C-alpha positions in Angstrom: 98.5 38.7 202.8 97.8 39.7 199.3 100.7 40.3 197.1 100.1 42.8 194.3 102.6 43.2 191.6 102.7 46.6 190.1 104.6 47.7 187.0 107.2 50.2 187.5 106.7 53.7 186.2 109.7 53.4 183.9 107.9 50.6 182.0 105.0 53.1 181.3 107.5 55.7 180.2 109.3 53.3 177.9 106.0 52.2 176.4 105.1 55.8 175.7 108.4 56.4 174.1 108.0 53.3 171.9 104.5 54.4 170.9 105.8 58.0 170.2 108.7 56.6 168.1 106.2 54.4 166.2 103.9 57.3 165.5 106.9 59.5 164.4 108.2 56.7 162.1 104.7 56.3 160.6 104.4 60.0 160.0 107.8 60.2 158.3 107.0 57.2 156.1 103.8 58.8 155.0 105.6 62.1 154.3 108.2 60.4 152.2 105.5 58.4 150.3 103.5 61.5 149.5 106.6 63.6 148.6 107.7 60.9 146.2 104.3 60.8 144.5 104.2 64.6 144.4 107.4 64.6 142.4 107.3 61.4 140.3 103.6 60.2 140.4 101.1 60.3 137.6 100.2 63.9 138.3 103.6 64.9 139.8 105.9 67.8 139.0 108.2 65.7 136.9 105.4 64.4 134.7 104.0 67.9 134.5 107.3 69.1 133.1 107.3 66.4 130.5 103.8 67.2 129.5 104.5 70.9 129.2 107.5 70.3 126.9 105.4 67.9 124.8 102.6 70.6 124.5 105.2 73.1 123.4 106.5 70.8 120.6 102.9 70.0 119.5 102.0 73.7 119.4 105.0 74.3 117.1 104.0 71.3 114.9 100.4 72.6 114.8 101.6 76.1 113.7 103.6 74.5 110.9 100.7 72.4 109.7 98.3 75.4 109.8 100.8 77.4 107.6 101.0 74.5 105.2 97.2 74.2 105.1 96.9 78.0 104.5 99.3 77.6 101.5 97.2 74.7 100.1 94.0 76.7 100.6 95.6 79.6 98.7 96.7 77.2 95.9 93.2 75.7 95.6 91.6 79.2 95.5 94.0 80.2 92.7 93.4 77.0 90.7 89.6 76.9 91.2 88.9 79.7 88.7 90.5 80.0 85.3 94.0 78.9 86.1 96.8 81.3 85.3 99.8 79.8 83.6 102.2 81.3 86.2 100.2 79.6 89.0 100.3 76.3 87.2 104.1 76.7 86.6 104.7 77.6 90.2 102.8 74.6 91.4 104.6 72.3 89.0 108.0 73.6 90.0 107.3 73.4 93.8 105.3 70.2 94.1 106.5 68.1 91.2 110.0 69.5 90.8 109.5 70.3 87.1 110.8 73.4 85.4 110.3 75.0 82.0 113.1 73.8 79.6 113.6 77.4 78.5 114.0 78.7 82.1 117.5 79.8 83.2 118.6 78.2 86.4 121.1 80.1 88.5 122.9 78.3 91.4 124.5 80.2 94.2 127.6 78.9 95.8 129.5 80.1 98.8 
């Protein structure tokens, strides 16, 4: 007489359930991992927001520097020929802080 031991069908079902639970847990772990990196990773949404704000600040700074450069270019163009005394006086007043001793200075107070 041969005795054959067979596993019960419930063991097969419980093994399938454990395998399904393991697959589900793995999928959830990967989803959380990729969601985290989509928000806070190197190319994530949070970093994109910071880079956009920094680009806006740099654009404003660039516009201010271009305006200053245009003003210097205008001053150089005015001084390159025979300099007019008013241009020299304006540059001395603005850049060096000097004023003509005969000039009248009016201060406005609130």
